[in-house]
N, CA, C and O atoms as a GROMACS GRO file, in nm:
protein
  252
    1PRO      N    1   1.462   0.615   0.325
    1PRO     CA    2   1.435   0.741   0.394
    1PRO      C    3   1.330   0.725   0.505
    1PRO      O    4   1.244   0.637   0.500
    2VAL      N    5   1.341   0.811   0.602
    2VAL     CA    6   1.249   0.806   0.716
    2VAL      C    7   1.104   0.824   0.672
    2VAL      O    8   1.015   0.760   0.727
    3ILE      N    9   1.080   0.910   0.575
    3ILE     CA   10   0.941   0.935   0.532
    3ILE      C   11   0.875   0.807   0.481
    3ILE      O   12   0.756   0.786   0.502
    4ASN      N   13   0.952   0.721   0.414
    4ASN     CA   14   0.895   0.594   0.368
    4ASN      C   15   0.855   0.506   0.485
    4ASN      O   16   0.754   0.437   0.479
    5ASP      N   17   0.935   0.507   0.591
    5ASP     CA   18   0.900   0.430   0.711
    5ASP      C   19   0.770   0.481   0.772
    5ASP      O   20   0.685   0.402   0.815
    6ILE      N   21   0.754   0.612   0.774
    6ILE     CA   22   0.632   0.672   0.829
    6ILE      C   23   0.511   0.632   0.743
    6ILE      O   24   0.407   0.592   0.796
    7ILE      N   25   0.526   0.643   0.612
    7ILE     CA   26   0.417   0.608   0.521
    7ILE      C   27   0.380   0.461   0.537
    7ILE      O   28   0.263   0.427   0.547
    8LEU      N   29   0.481   0.373   0.540
    8LEU     CA   30   0.454   0.230   0.553
    8LEU      C   31   0.388   0.197   0.687
    8LEU      O   32   0.303   0.108   0.694
    9ASN      N   33   0.427   0.267   0.792
    9ASN     CA   34   0.362   0.248   0.922
    9ASN      C   35   0.215   0.287   0.917
    9ASN      O   36   0.128   0.214   0.964
   10ARG      N   37   0.189   0.403   0.859
   10ARG     CA   38   0.050   0.451   0.847
   10ARG      C   39  -0.033   0.353   0.765
   10ARG      O   40  -0.145   0.320   0.802
   11LEU      N   41   0.024   0.308   0.652
   11LEU     CA   42  -0.051   0.219   0.565
   11LEU      C   43  -0.068   0.081   0.627
   11LEU      O   44  -0.168   0.014   0.603
   12GLY      N   45   0.029   0.039   0.707
   12GLY     CA   46   0.015  -0.088   0.779
   12GLY      C   47  -0.100  -0.082   0.878
   12GLY      O   48  -0.179  -0.176   0.889
   13TYR      N   49  -0.109   0.029   0.949
   13TYR     CA   50  -0.219   0.047   1.044
   13TYR      C   51  -0.352   0.057   0.969
   13TYR      O   52  -0.453   0.003   1.013
   14ALA      N   53  -0.351   0.128   0.857
   14ALA     CA   54  -0.473   0.139   0.776
   14ALA      C   55  -0.517   0.002   0.728
   14ALA      O   56  -0.637  -0.028   0.729
   15SER      N   57  -0.423  -0.082   0.687
   15SER     CA   58  -0.456  -0.218   0.642
   15SER      C   59  -0.522  -0.297   0.755
   15SER      O   60  -0.621  -0.366   0.734
   16TYR      N   61  -0.465  -0.285   0.874
   16TYR     CA   62  -0.521  -0.352   0.991
   16TYR      C   63  -0.666  -0.306   1.015
   16TYR      O   64  -0.755  -0.388   1.037
   17LEU      N   65  -0.687  -0.174   1.010
   17LEU     CA   66  -0.822  -0.120   1.034
   17LEU      C   67  -0.919  -0.163   0.925
   17LEU      O   68  -1.036  -0.191   0.953
   18LEU      N   69  -0.872  -0.168   0.801
   18LEU     CA   70  -0.959  -0.211   0.692
   18LEU      C   71  -1.002  -0.356   0.710
   18LEU      O   72  -1.117  -0.390   0.680
   19LYS      N   73  -0.912  -0.440   0.758
   19LYS     CA   74  -0.943  -0.582   0.779
   19LYS      C   75  -1.032  -0.605   0.900
   19LYS      O   76  -1.119  -0.692   0.897
   20ASN      N   77  -1.011  -0.527   1.007
   20ASN     CA   78  -1.069  -0.561   1.137
   20ASN      C   79  -1.178  -0.469   1.188
   20ASN      O   80  -1.232  -0.491   1.297
   21THR      N   81  -1.212  -0.366   1.112
   21THR     CA   82  -1.319  -0.276   1.155
   21THR      C   83  -1.412  -0.249   1.038
   21THR      O   84  -1.383  -0.285   0.923
   22SER      N   85  -1.524  -0.186   1.067
   22SER     CA   86  -1.615  -0.145   0.960
   22SER      C   87  -1.613   0.008   0.944
   22SER      O   88  -1.704   0.066   0.884
   23TYR      N   89  -1.508   0.071   0.997
   23TYR     CA   90  -1.495   0.217   0.982
   23TYR      C   91  -1.495   0.256   0.836
   23TYR      O   92  -1.445   0.182   0.750
   24ALA      N   93  -1.551   0.372   0.807
   24ALA     CA   94  -1.546   0.426   0.672
   24ALA      C   95  -1.401   0.453   0.634
   24ALA      O   96  -1.318   0.485   0.720
   25ILE      N   97  -1.371   0.442   0.507
   25ILE     CA   98  -1.234   0.466   0.459
   25ILE      C   99  -1.190   0.608   0.492
   25ILE      O  100  -1.074   0.630   0.526
   26SER      N  101  -1.280   0.704   0.483
   26SER     CA  102  -1.245   0.842   0.516
   26SER      C  103  -1.208   0.855   0.664
   26SER      O  104  -1.120   0.933   0.700
   27HIS      N  105  -1.275   0.779   0.750
   27HIS     CA  106  -1.244   0.780   0.893
   27HIS      C  107  -1.107   0.717   0.918
   27HIS      O  108  -1.027   0.769   0.996
   28ILE      N  109  -1.080   0.605   0.853
   28ILE     CA  110  -0.951   0.538   0.866
   28ILE      C  111  -0.839   0.630   0.820
   28ILE      O  112  -0.733   0.636   0.882
   29SER      N  113  -0.862   0.702   0.712
   29SER     CA  114  -0.762   0.795   0.661
   29SER      C  115  -0.727   0.900   0.767
   29SER      O  116  -0.610   0.933   0.786
   30GLY      N  117  -0.828   0.952   0.836
   30GLY     CA  118  -0.804   1.050   0.941
   30GLY      C  119  -0.732   0.990   1.062
   30GLY      O  120  -0.641   1.053   1.118
   31ILE      N  121  -0.772   0.869   1.101
   31ILE     CA  122  -0.707   0.802   1.214
   31ILE      C  123  -0.558   0.783   1.186
   31ILE      O  124  -0.475   0.793   1.276
   32CYS      N  125  -0.526   0.756   1.060
   32CYS     CA  126  -0.386   0.727   1.022
   32CYS      C  127  -0.306   0.853   0.992
   32CYS      O  128  -0.191   0.845   0.948
   33GLY      N  129  -0.366   0.969   1.014
   33GLY     CA  130  -0.291   1.093   1.002
   33GLY      C  131  -0.302   1.167   0.870
   33GLY      O  132  -0.229   1.263   0.846
   34TYR      N  133  -0.391   1.122   0.786
   34TYR     CA  134  -0.410   1.190   0.656
   34TYR      C  135  -0.520   1.295   0.668
   34TYR      O  136  -0.626   1.268   0.723
   35GLU      N  137  -0.493   1.413   0.617
   35GLU     CA  138  -0.593   1.519   0.617
   35GLU      C  139  -0.679   1.513   0.492
   35GLU      O  140  -0.788   1.572   0.487
   36ASN      N  141  -0.631   1.443   0.389
   36ASN     CA  142  -0.698   1.439   0.261
   36ASN      C  143  -0.724   1.292   0.223
   36ASN      O  144  -0.630   1.215   0.206
   37ASP      N  145  -0.851   1.255   0.211
   37ASP     CA  146  -0.889   1.117   0.179
   37ASP      C  147  -0.832   1.071   0.045
   37ASP      O  148  -0.786   0.958   0.031
   38VAL      N  149  -0.836   1.160  -0.054
   38VAL     CA  150  -0.790   1.125  -0.188
   38VAL      C  151  -0.640   1.094  -0.184
   38VAL      O  152  -0.594   0.998  -0.247
   39HIS      N  153  -0.565   1.174  -0.112
   39HIS     CA  154  -0.420   1.150  -0.099
   39HIS      C  155  -0.396   1.014  -0.033
   39HIS      O  156  -0.309   0.938  -0.076
   40PHE      N  157  -0.472   0.983   0.070
   40PHE     CA  158  -0.460   0.854   0.137
   40PHE      C  159  -0.487   0.740   0.039
   40PHE      O  160  -0.410   0.644   0.032
   41MET      N  161  -0.595   0.751  -0.037
   41MET     CA  162  -0.631   0.644  -0.130
   41MET      C  163  -0.526   0.626  -0.240
   41MET      O  164  -0.494   0.513  -0.277
   42ARG      N  165  -0.473   0.736  -0.291
   42ARG     CA  166  -0.368   0.727  -0.394
   42ARG      C  167  -0.241   0.665  -0.337
   42ARG      O  168  -0.178   0.581  -0.401
   43GLN      N  169  -0.204   0.707  -0.217
   43GLN     CA  170  -0.082   0.655  -0.156
   43GLN      C  171  -0.100   0.506  -0.122
   43GLN      O  172  -0.007   0.427  -0.140
   44PHE      N  173  -0.216   0.469  -0.074
   44PHE     CA  174  -0.243   0.329  -0.043
   44PHE      C  175  -0.227   0.245  -0.169
   44PHE      O  176  -0.161   0.141  -0.166
   45LYS      N  177  -0.287   0.289  -0.279
   45LYS     CA  178  -0.277   0.214  -0.404
   45LYS      C  179  -0.133   0.207  -0.454
   45LYS      O  180  -0.090   0.104  -0.506
   46LYS      N  181  -0.059   0.316  -0.440
   46LYS     CA  182   0.080   0.319  -0.486
   46LYS      C  183   0.165   0.217  -0.411
   46LYS      O  184   0.246   0.147  -0.471
   47PHE      N  185   0.148   0.208  -0.279
   47PHE     CA  186   0.233   0.121  -0.197
   47PHE      C  187   0.180  -0.022  -0.185
   47PHE      O  188   0.258  -0.117  -0.176
   48VAL      N  189   0.047  -0.039  -0.186
   48VAL     CA  190  -0.012  -0.171  -0.164
   48VAL      C  191  -0.048  -0.238  -0.297
   48VAL      O  192  -0.047  -0.361  -0.308
   49GLY      N  193  -0.080  -0.158  -0.398
   49GLY     CA  194  -0.111  -0.213  -0.529
   49GLY      C  195  -0.258  -0.219  -0.563
   49GLY      O  196  -0.295  -0.238  -0.678
   50ILE      N  197  -0.344  -0.203  -0.462
   50ILE     CA  198  -0.488  -0.199  -0.482
   50ILE      C  199  -0.547  -0.088  -0.395
   50ILE      O  200  -0.482  -0.040  -0.302
   51THR      N  201  -0.670  -0.050  -0.424
   51THR     CA  202  -0.734   0.057  -0.347
   51THR      C  203  -0.775   0.004  -0.210
   51THR      O  204  -0.786  -0.117  -0.190
   52PRO      N  205  -0.799   0.095  -0.115
   52PRO     CA  206  -0.846   0.051   0.017
   52PRO      C  207  -0.976  -0.031   0.008
   52PRO      O  208  -0.994  -0.128   0.082
   53SER      N  209  -1.066   0.007  -0.081
   53SER     CA  210  -1.192  -0.068  -0.097
   53SER      C  211  -1.166  -0.209  -0.146
   53SER      O  212  -1.224  -0.305  -0.095
   54GLU      N  213  -1.078  -0.221  -0.245
   54GLU     CA  214  -1.044  -0.355  -0.297
   54GLU      C  215  -0.977  -0.438  -0.188
   54GLU      O  216  -1.003  -0.558  -0.176
   55TYR      N  217  -0.890  -0.375  -0.110
   55TYR     CA  218  -0.821  -0.444  -0.002
   55TYR      C  219  -0.922  -0.499   0.099
   55TYR      O  220  -0.911  -0.613   0.144
   56ARG      N  221  -1.019  -0.417   0.134
   56ARG     CA  222  -1.121  -0.460   0.230
   56ARG      C  223  -1.203  -0.575   0.173
   56ARG      O  224  -1.233  -0.671   0.244
   57GLU      N  225  -1.240  -0.566   0.046
   57GLU     CA  226  -1.318  -0.672  -0.017
   57GLU      C  227  -1.240  -0.804  -0.017
   57GLU      O  228  -1.296  -0.910   0.013
   58LYS      N  229  -1.112  -0.799  -0.050
   58LYS     CA  230  -1.029  -0.920  -0.052
   58LYS      C  231  -1.014  -0.977   0.088
   58LYS      O  232  -1.009  -1.099   0.105
   59SER      N  233  -1.007  -0.891   0.188
   59SER     CA  234  -0.993  -0.936   0.327
   59SER      C  235  -1.120  -1.007   0.374
   59SER      O  236  -1.113  -1.101   0.453
   60ASP      N  237  -1.235  -0.962   0.325
   60ASP     CA  238  -1.364  -1.020   0.366
   60ASP      C  239  -1.383  -1.160   0.310
   60ASP      O  240  -1.452  -1.241   0.372
   61VAL      N  241  -1.323  -1.191   0.195
   61VAL     CA  242  -1.341  -1.320   0.131
   61VAL      C  243  -1.294  -1.434   0.221
   61VAL      O  244  -1.358  -1.539   0.226
   62GLY      N  245  -1.184  -1.414   0.291
   62GLY     CA  246  -1.130  -1.519   0.376
   62GLY      C  247  -1.203  -1.537   0.508
   62GLY      O  248  -1.175  -1.633   0.581
   63GLN      N  249  -1.295  -1.450   0.540
   63GLN     CA  250  -1.364  -1.458   0.670
   63GLN      C  251  -1.499  -1.522   0.659
   63GLN      O  252  -1.569  -1.536   0.759
   0.00000   0.00000   0.00000
């Protein structure tokens, strides 16, 4: 479905921002089109498997 493509696009961009910026997660959620931070975090975990914070921490290890 188209909605899954939209969600995956948003989360892909969020992943990029989490890896490459120091923006707050709430700010990234807004940039990616989410009005609710909690919804963003739940959706991120559902599709990616870990929370945005965990994703950022794992990304930092390799740098």
